[in-house]
N, C-alpha and C positions, 0 to 999 in steps of 0.2 A: 447530413452534415459532416464534411470531412476536415480534420484538422491535422497538420503535420507537426511533429514536435519541433521541428527546426523553425517553425513560425513563431513559437512561443518564447517569451523572454525567459532566460534562465534565473532561477534564484539559488542561493546557498541555504540549505537546509541542515540542521543538526551539525552545524560547524565543518562538516566533511563532504557532504553530498551536494549534488548539482540536480536540481528539479526543474523540469519543463512541464508546467502544468498544461496539459493539452485539452482537457475538459474540466469545466467546474460547473457548479450548480446553476450558475447564471446561463449555461449553454442549453439547459433542457428547458422545454416549453411545458408549462402546466397544462396546455391544451392537448398535448399529445397522450393518448390512451394507453401509457405504458407505465405501469406501477413501479417496475424496477428501475427505470431512469429517472422518476421523480425522487427517488430515495438516493441516487447517486450524488456524492459530494465533489468527488474529483477522480481524474485518471491523470497520472503523471508518469513522465519517462524520467527515471532517475538513474544517476550515476554515483557510486561510492568509492572515493579513493582507496588505492591499495593500503592495507594494513590499519584501516579506519573503522570506526563503529558508530552507529547511532546509539545514544544513550537509551537505557530501558525506559520505556514509557507506557503508561496504560492506553489501551485502545478504547477510545469512546464511542467510535463506530465500528462496523464490520469491516474487515479489510481483507484484500488478497493481493499478495506480491506474486509476479510472474518473472521468473529470472530469465533474462535474454542472453547474458554472456557473463563469464566468469564464475567463481565459486566463493563460497564463504560459510557462515554459520547464521542460522535464525534461531533465537532463543525466545520461547513463550513460556511465560509463567515459571521460568527457571530452568526449563527443559531445552537443552541445546541440541540442534540436529544440523548436520551438513546440508549445504544446498548447492546446487549447481544449474547451469543452463537447462531450460526446459522444466524446471520444478515450479509448481504453483503452491503456494502456502496460503491457507486461510487463517485469519485471525479474528476469533470471535470478539464481540463487543465486551468490554471489561477486562480482557486479558492483557498482561504487560507483555511487551516484546521489544526486542532490539535485533538489529542485523548487523553483521561485521563482514568485510571484506578480507579473506584470507589468501586471496590470490596475488598474482603478480601483475595485473591489469585491473582497471576499472571493473566492479561489479554493477552491471546494467540490469535495470529491472523496470517493470511496470508496477505502479501501485495504484490500486483502486480503493476507494472508500465509499461506503453507503451508510446513511442513517438507518437506525433501528426503529421501526414503529413501535411506539410504547406499549402497545398491546401484544407486542412480539418480543419485548425485551427479555433477556435472559434472566430466568429465575433460578435461583440456587437449587442445583440438583434437577433441573429440568432443560430440555432442549428449548432454544429460542426459534428464530424464523426457520 
């Protein structure tokens, strides 16, 4: 199944971002024997305006952001790091995160989120999935 982000209806997210949800949970068949995709909640092509940020929020799912263009900062549990084109950022379930655009143009990224199976959920002091 191929979906182009240009075919998705845009939505405004976190006041300053534009999201094109290109894959959501409804797109994945429970009949396909692929555990990873059954846990996938969404894939979104996102653009964040210059000088803007998403408010810090806890990540209830596991997430990965892949930076396509621009640069900014990603803060996870209070630790801020610079991000730029080509970076992939893993956000464990339960961690608080925010993303900021510090560049002159849109910060463009793919956002992936997946459910954490209950038997693999993070336990204080131990690794999850």
